[in-house]
C-alpha positions as CSV (number, residue, x, y, z in Angstrom):
1,M,108.6,113.9,87.2
2,T,111.6,115.7,85.9
3,A,115.2,115.1,86.9
4,T,116.9,117.6,89.1
5,S,120.5,118.5,89.8
6,Y,120.3,117.3,93.4
7,R,123.2,115.1,94.2
8,R,122.2,114.0,97.7
9,I,118.8,114.0,99.4
10,A,118.3,114.0,103.2
11,V,115.1,112.3,104.4
12,L,113.6,112.7,107.8
13,D,111.9,109.4,108.3
14,I,109.8,109.1,111.5
15,G,108.2,105.7,112.0
16,K,106.2,104.5,114.9
17,T,109.1,102.5,116.4
18,N,112.2,104.4,115.2
19,A,113.1,107.8,113.7
20,K,116.0,108.3,111.3
21,V,117.7,110.8,109.0
22,V,119.0,109.2,105.9
23,V,121.1,110.7,103.1
24,L,120.6,109.1,99.7
25,D,122.7,109.4,96.6
26,S,120.5,110.6,93.8
27,G,122.5,108.8,91.1
28,T,122.4,105.3,92.6
29,G,119.5,105.5,95.1
30,A,122.0,104.1,97.7
31,E,121.6,105.0,101.4
32,I,125.0,106.5,102.1
33,A,124.5,107.7,105.7
34,V,121.9,107.1,108.4
35,L,121.4,108.2,112.0
36,K,118.6,106.9,114.0
37,R,116.9,106.8,117.5
38,P,113.9,105.2,119.1
39,N,110.5,107.0,118.9
40,I,109.5,107.3,122.5
41,T,106.0,107.8,123.9
42,I,105.6,110.0,127.0
43,K,103.0,108.4,129.3
44,T,102.4,111.5,131.5
45,G,100.3,114.5,130.7
46,P,96.8,114.6,129.4
47,Y,97.3,111.4,127.3
48,P,100.2,109.3,125.9
49,H,102.0,111.4,123.3
50,Y,105.2,111.4,121.2
51,D,108.3,113.2,122.5
52,I,108.2,115.8,119.8
53,E,111.0,118.0,121.2
54,A,113.3,115.0,121.5
55,L,112.5,114.1,117.9
56,W,113.1,117.7,116.8
57,S,116.5,117.8,118.7
58,F,117.5,114.5,117.1
59,A,116.5,115.7,113.6
60,L,118.5,118.9,114.0
61,D,121.5,117.2,115.4
62,A,121.4,114.6,112.6
63,L,120.9,117.1,109.8
64,K,123.8,119.2,111.2
65,S,126.1,116.2,111.3
66,L,125.1,115.0,107.9
67,A,125.4,118.5,106.4
68,R,129.1,118.3,107.1
69,E,129.6,114.8,105.7
70,P,128.3,113.6,103.3
71,G,126.3,116.7,102.7
72,F,122.8,117.1,101.0
73,D,121.1,119.5,98.6
74,A,117.4,119.0,99.5
75,I,115.3,117.6,102.4
76,S,112.2,115.4,102.2
77,I,109.9,114.1,104.9
78,T,108.1,110.9,105.5
79,T,106.3,109.8,108.7
80,H,103.9,107.1,109.9
81,G,100.2,107.9,109.6
82,A,97.4,108.1,112.2
83,A,98.8,111.3,113.6
84,A,98.0,115.0,113.4
85,A,99.6,118.1,114.9
86,L,97.4,120.9,116.4
87,L,99.0,124.3,116.3
88,D,98.2,127.5,118.2
89,R,98.1,130.9,116.6
90,D,101.9,131.2,117.1
91,G,102.6,128.0,115.3
92,A,103.5,126.0,118.4
93,L,101.8,122.9,119.5
94,A,98.5,123.7,121.1
95,M,98.1,120.1,122.3
96,P,100.6,117.1,122.4
97,V,100.7,114.9,119.4
98,I,98.7,111.9,120.6
99,D,100.0,108.3,120.4
100,Y,97.6,106.4,118.2
101,E,97.7,103.4,120.5
102,H,95.9,105.3,123.3
103,E,92.4,103.9,123.9
104,Y,89.6,106.4,124.7
105,P,86.8,106.2,127.2
106,E,83.8,104.2,126.0
107,A,81.4,107.2,126.0
108,I,83.7,109.1,123.7
109,R,84.2,106.1,121.5
110,N,80.5,105.6,121.2
111,A,79.9,109.3,120.4
112,Y,82.5,109.1,117.6
113,T,80.9,106.0,116.1
114,A,77.7,107.9,115.8
115,L,79.5,110.8,114.0
116,R,81.9,109.1,111.6
117,P,80.9,108.8,107.9
118,S,80.2,105.5,106.2
119,F,82.9,103.3,104.7
120,G,81.3,104.0,101.3
121,E,82.2,107.7,101.7
122,T,85.7,107.5,103.1
123,F,86.9,103.9,102.4
124,S,88.3,104.2,105.9
125,P,87.4,101.4,108.3
126,H,86.4,101.9,111.9
127,L,89.7,101.1,113.7
128,A,90.7,100.6,117.3
129,M,92.3,103.2,119.5
130,G,93.3,106.4,117.6
131,L,94.1,104.7,114.3
132,N,91.5,106.9,112.7
133,V,92.8,110.5,113.0
134,G,89.2,111.7,113.1
135,A,88.8,109.8,116.3
136,Q,91.8,111.5,117.8
137,L,90.5,114.9,116.9
138,H,87.0,114.1,118.3
139,Y,88.7,112.9,121.5
140,Q,90.9,115.9,121.9
141,K,88.0,118.3,121.2
142,S,85.5,116.4,123.5
143,A,87.8,115.7,126.5
144,F,89.9,118.9,126.4
145,P,87.6,121.6,125.1
146,E,89.6,124.5,126.6
147,D,92.9,123.3,125.0
148,F,91.2,122.6,121.7
149,A,89.7,126.1,121.7
150,G,93.3,127.4,121.3
151,V,93.9,125.3,118.1
152,A,94.3,127.6,115.0
153,T,95.7,125.0,112.5
154,I,95.5,121.3,112.0
155,L,98.4,119.6,110.1
156,T,99.0,116.0,109.0
157,Y,102.0,114.6,110.7
158,A,104.7,114.7,108.0
159,Q,103.7,118.2,107.1
160,Y,104.2,119.3,110.8
161,W,107.9,118.6,110.4
162,T,108.0,120.4,107.1
163,A,106.3,123.4,108.8
164,R,108.9,123.4,111.5
165,L,111.7,123.5,108.9
166,T,110.1,126.0,106.6
167,G,107.4,127.9,108.5
168,V,104.9,126.9,105.8
169,A,101.9,125.0,107.1
170,V,100.0,122.7,104.7
171,N,98.3,119.3,104.5
172,E,98.9,116.6,102.0
173,L,96.7,113.8,100.3
174,T,98.6,110.6,101.3
175,S,98.4,111.6,104.9
176,L,94.8,112.7,104.7
177,G,93.8,109.5,102.8
178,C,95.3,106.9,105.1
179,H,92.3,105.7,107.2
180,T,91.7,109.1,108.8
181,D,87.9,109.3,108.2
182,L,88.6,112.9,107.0
183,W,88.9,112.3,103.3
184,N,86.6,111.2,100.5
185,P,88.7,109.6,97.8
186,K,85.9,109.6,95.2
187,T,85.3,113.3,95.3
188,S,88.9,114.2,96.2
189,D,87.7,116.5,99.0
190,Y,87.3,116.4,102.8
191,S,84.6,114.0,104.1
192,S,81.5,115.1,105.9
193,L,83.2,114.4,109.2
194,V,85.3,117.6,108.8
195,D,82.2,119.7,109.0
196,K,80.6,117.6,111.7
197,L,83.6,118.3,113.9
198,G,83.6,121.9,112.9
199,I,87.2,122.0,111.9
200,R,87.2,122.8,108.2
201,D,88.5,126.3,108.9
202,L,91.3,124.9,110.9
203,M,92.6,122.5,108.2
204,A,95.7,123.9,106.5
205,P,95.7,124.3,102.7
206,I,96.4,121.1,100.7
207,R,99.6,120.9,98.7
208,S,101.1,118.1,96.5
209,A,103.6,115.8,98.1
210,F,105.9,116.8,95.2
211,D,105.9,120.6,96.0
212,A,109.0,122.3,97.4
213,L,107.4,124.5,100.2
214,G,110.5,126.7,100.7
215,P,114.0,126.7,101.9
216,V,115.0,125.8,105.5
217,L,114.3,128.8,107.7
218,P,117.3,131.1,108.0
219,E,117.8,130.6,111.7
220,I,117.7,126.8,111.3
221,A,119.9,126.9,108.3
222,A,122.5,128.9,110.3
223,A,122.3,126.4,113.2
224,L,122.8,123.5,110.8
225,G,125.7,125.2,109.1
226,L,124.1,125.0,105.6
227,A,126.3,126.9,103.1
228,A,123.4,127.4,100.6
229,P,119.6,127.4,100.7
230,V,118.2,123.9,101.0
231,P,114.6,123.3,99.7
232,V,112.2,121.2,101.8
233,Y,109.6,119.1,100.1
234,C,106.1,118.7,101.3
235,G,106.4,115.1,102.5
236,I,104.5,111.9,102.3
237,H,102.9,109.1,104.4
238,D,105.5,106.4,104.9
239,S,103.6,103.5,103.3
240,N,102.8,105.6,100.3
241,A,106.5,106.6,100.1
242,S,107.2,102.9,99.8
243,L,104.6,102.5,97.1
244,L,105.8,105.5,95.0
245,P,108.9,104.0,93.3
246,H,106.8,101.2,92.0
247,L,104.1,103.5,90.7
248,V,106.7,105.4,88.7
249,H,108.1,102.4,86.8
250,R,105.7,99.5,87.0
251,Q,102.5,98.8,85.1
252,A,99.4,97.6,87.0
253,P,98.4,95.2,88.2
254,F,100.9,94.4,90.9
255,A,101.0,94.4,94.7
256,V,103.4,95.9,97.1
257,V,103.9,94.5,100.6
258,S,105.5,97.3,102.6
259,T,106.9,96.0,105.9
260,G,107.8,97.7,109.1
261,T,105.9,98.0,112.3
262,W,102.9,97.5,110.0
263,V,102.6,95.2,107.0
264,I,100.7,97.4,104.5
265,N,99.5,95.6,101.3
266,F,98.7,97.6,98.3
267,G,96.8,96.0,95.4
268,V,97.6,98.4,92.6
269,G,95.0,97.9,89.9
270,G,92.8,96.0,92.4
271,D,89.2,96.4,93.3
272,L,87.8,99.2,95.5
273,D,84.2,98.0,95.4
274,H,84.8,94.7,97.4
275,L,86.9,96.0,100.3
276,D,85.7,94.7,103.6
277,P,86.0,97.4,106.3
278,G,85.5,94.8,109.0
279,R,88.8,93.1,108.1
280,D,91.1,96.2,108.1
281,A,90.8,96.7,104.3
282,L,90.7,100.3,103.1
283,A,91.6,102.6,100.4
284,N,94.9,104.6,100.7
285,V,95.5,107.6,98.5
286,D,98.7,107.6,96.6
287,A,101.0,110.6,95.9
288,Y,99.1,111.4,92.7
289,G,95.7,111.5,94.6
290,R,94.5,108.2,93.4
291,A,92.7,105.6,95.6
292,V,94.5,102.3,96.0
293,P,92.9,99.2,97.6
294,S,94.9,98.3,100.7
295,S,94.9,96.0,103.7
296,R,97.1,95.6,106.7
297,F,98.1,93.9,109.9
298,M,100.7,94.7,112.6
299,G,103.1,92.1,111.3
300,G,106.4,93.8,112.2
301,R,105.3,94.3,115.8
302,E,104.1,90.7,115.9
303,F,107.3,89.3,114.5
304,E,109.3,91.3,117.0
305,M,107.2,89.8,119.8
306,L,107.5,86.3,118.4
307,S,111.2,86.6,117.9
308,A,111.7,87.6,121.5
309,E,109.6,84.7,122.6
310,I,111.3,82.1,120.4
311,G,114.9,83.3,120.7
312,P,117.7,83.2,118.2
313,V,117.5,80.6,115.4
314,D,119.5,79.5,112.3
315,E,117.6,80.7,109.3
316,K,118.7,77.9,107.0
317,A,117.8,75.3,109.7
318,A,114.3,77.0,109.9
319,Q,113.8,76.6,106.2
320,A,114.8,73.0,106.4
321,V,112.0,72.2,108.8
322,I,109.2,73.8,106.8
323,G,108.1,70.4,105.5
324,P,107.8,68.8,109.0
325,V,106.0,71.9,110.3
326,V,103.4,71.6,107.6
327,E,103.1,67.9,108.0
328,K,102.7,68.0,111.8
329,G,100.2,70.9,111.6
330,L,102.3,73.1,113.9
331,M,100.6,76.5,113.6
332,L,100.1,79.9,115.1
333,L,96.7,81.5,115.0
334,P,96.0,85.3,114.9
335,N,96.2,87.8,116.4
336,I,99.4,88.4,118.4
337,A,98.8,92.2,118.3
338,P,95.1,92.7,118.8
339,G,92.8,95.3,117.3
340,S,93.7,95.2,113.6
341,G,94.2,92.9,110.7
342,P,92.1,90.6,108.5
343,F,90.8,88.5,111.4
344,P,89.5,90.8,114.0
345,G,88.5,89.5,117.4
346,K,90.6,86.4,117.2
347,T,92.9,85.5,120.1
348,S,96.4,84.1,119.3
349,R,97.3,80.5,120.2
350,W,99.8,77.9,119.2
351,I,98.6,74.5,118.0
352,G,101.0,71.5,118.3
353,A,103.9,73.5,119.7
354,D,104.6,71.8,123.0
355,E,107.5,69.7,121.7
356,A,108.6,72.0,118.9
357,S,112.1,73.2,118.4
358,R,113.1,76.9,118.1
359,E,113.6,76.4,114.4
360,E,110.1,74.8,114.0
361,R,108.4,77.6,115.9
362,H,110.3,80.2,113.8
363,A,109.2,78.5,110.6
364,A,105.6,78.3,111.9
365,A,105.8,82.0,112.8
366,C,107.0,82.9,109.3
367,L,104.2,80.7,107.9
368,Y,101.7,82.7,110.1
369,L,103.1,86.0,108.6
370,A,102.8,84.6,105.1
371,L,99.2,83.4,105.6
372,M,98.3,86.8,107.0
373,T,99.9,88.5,104.0
374,D,98.1,86.1,101.6
375,A,94.8,86.9,103.3
376,C,95.4,90.7,103.1
377,L,96.4,90.5,99.4
378,G,93.2,88.6,98.7
379,L,91.1,91.4,100.3
380,T,92.5,93.9,97.8
381,G,92.0,91.8,94.7
382,A,95.7,92.0,94.1
383,K,97.0,90.5,90.9
384,G,100.4,90.2,89.2
385,P,103.8,90.1,90.9
386,V,104.1,90.8,94.6
387,I,106.9,93.1,95.7
388,V,108.1,92.8,99.3
389,E,110.2,95.6,100.7
390,G,111.4,96.5,104.1
391,P,112.7,94.1,106.8
392,F,110.6,91.1,105.6
393,A,112.4,91.2,102.3
394,L,115.4,89.8,104.2
395,N,113.4,86.9,105.7
396,E,114.0,84.1,103.2
397,T,111.6,81.7,105.0
398,Y,108.7,84.1,104.8
399,L,109.4,84.9,101.1
400,K,109.5,81.2,100.1
401,L,106.2,80.5,102.0
402,L,104.5,83.6,100.6
403,A,105.4,82.7,97.0
404,A,104.1,79.1,97.6
405,L,100.8,80.3,99.1
406,I,100.0,82.9,96.4
407,G,101.3,80.8,93.5
408,R,103.0,83.8,91.9
409,E,106.5,85.3,91.8
410,V,107.6,87.4,94.8
411,L,110.2,90.1,94.3
412,A,112.2,91.0,97.4
413,L,113.8,94.4,97.7
414,P,116.2,94.0,100.6
415,G,117.2,96.9,102.8
416,S,115.4,99.4,105.0
417,T,115.2,102.3,102.6
418,G,111.8,101.8,100.9
419,T,110.2,104.7,102.7
420,S,113.3,106.9,102.4
421,Q,113.8,106.2,98.7
422,G,110.2,107.0,98.0
423,A,110.3,110.3,99.9
424,A,113.5,111.2,98.0
425,L,111.6,110.8,94.7
426,L,109.5,113.8,95.7
427,T,112.4,116.0,94.9
428,G,112.2,115.1,91.2
429,I,115.2,112.7,91.0
430,R,114.8,109.6,88.8
431,P,113.8,106.3,90.6
432,I,116.6,103.8,90.8
433,S,115.8,100.2,90.3
434,G,117.2,98.3,93.3
435,A,118.6,94.8,93.2
436,E,115.6,92.4,93.3
437,T,115.7,88.9,94.6
438,H,113.2,86.8,92.5
439,V,111.5,84.1,94.6
440,P,109.5,81.8,92.2
441,P,106.5,79.9,93.6
442,S,107.5,76.4,94.7
443,E,105.4,73.4,95.5
444,I,105.3,72.7,99.3
445,E,103.5,69.4,99.9
446,G,100.5,69.7,102.1
447,L,100.5,73.5,102.2
448,S,97.0,74.0,100.8
449,V,95.6,71.5,103.3
450,Y,97.5,73.3,106.1
451,R,96.0,76.6,105.0
452,D,92.5,75.1,105.1
453,R,93.2,73.7,108.6
454,W,94.5,77.1,109.7
455,Y,91.3,78.8,108.7
456,A,89.2,76.1,110.2
457,A,91.1,76.3,113.5
458,M,90.1,80.0,113.8
459,E,86.4,79.0,113.7
């Protein structure tokens, strides 16, 4: 990766919960401006789908505002996975971009199960709802054949936004390789599903995440008030964007825990051959096209639900009651958000929580998240230091418990710019090492017994 002369990079970062446009300083890696809005699902129409036009209007308004102050020299894109855009011959959406949390009729689910390749081919587990993009495409083709007949091009989601900005339609490996069922990481080619669905001719050409696809289209540049041509880079799946800065300057083995709506755990230098598809373990494909053992659970969504249930707490007071929580066996079992994670089919329940204080329940919730992360890291064969980035990097109780459980140092990278910083690196700027908080493993009396009891209670 070579350095560039870009001073500031604008990143369009569309997550499942929120969308934002961030401007980063290329010299410091600092987030110097950010505008955001919720990512809304429209419930009407053929199926629940994202409000693409509202997101597009937000992106244009934000880019226009940020072009004036502080300004930017290049644009990069990162989005959540499990989404694809289906374009007609004019380049407009032929069908709405489906919300991956939509559940399909049983007959369609069963038909897809019979079609999808084995885990040994794709390293993509059979996931609920539309979390496999292949399942989305099969549903759209099966349930809406007339609409699907009008599809001329299929794009991965980040590259849809790149296409709107540049007019260049491509696909990209990190988005194809994130549990879509469409990619074979061992052959670095499409899986057999692409031909079974009859869509190979519809798939846009594949380009590197690091490629500049072109300048912003003239009419858009004029609307944004851009004084000079601004290149737009191909874009990257958000969890892989979070991983990229670490790949650039760390030596394997290490693990990255990327937190947001999902907690994605990457075991860099781990073992592909022992991944368990029944426990939401899979291979992601990094920005260089390499398979990385991974596992995940919907931890951000779960913590949001738990925080709403528990109410506000004092973080220091919650840390102070970790010992009593462990001693009393106050615990929370998976899963708060069903349908994913290392313990499928389990139903969440509290144990010993009837008389618990808010702080105790908060500490137990953080212990639940740390136990889930520990289980996920074990599934990837992760070794070496564990880097936590995103919102959970600010949760001191979680960090302390995770370090104690895994018996290794945890490095916390506070802030919300992990995905944005990774996407900015696609432009060729040098990675900037952020301020790390080192959390050494500490001895928490009774924790190993607590973990054993937690596992036993699930049985």
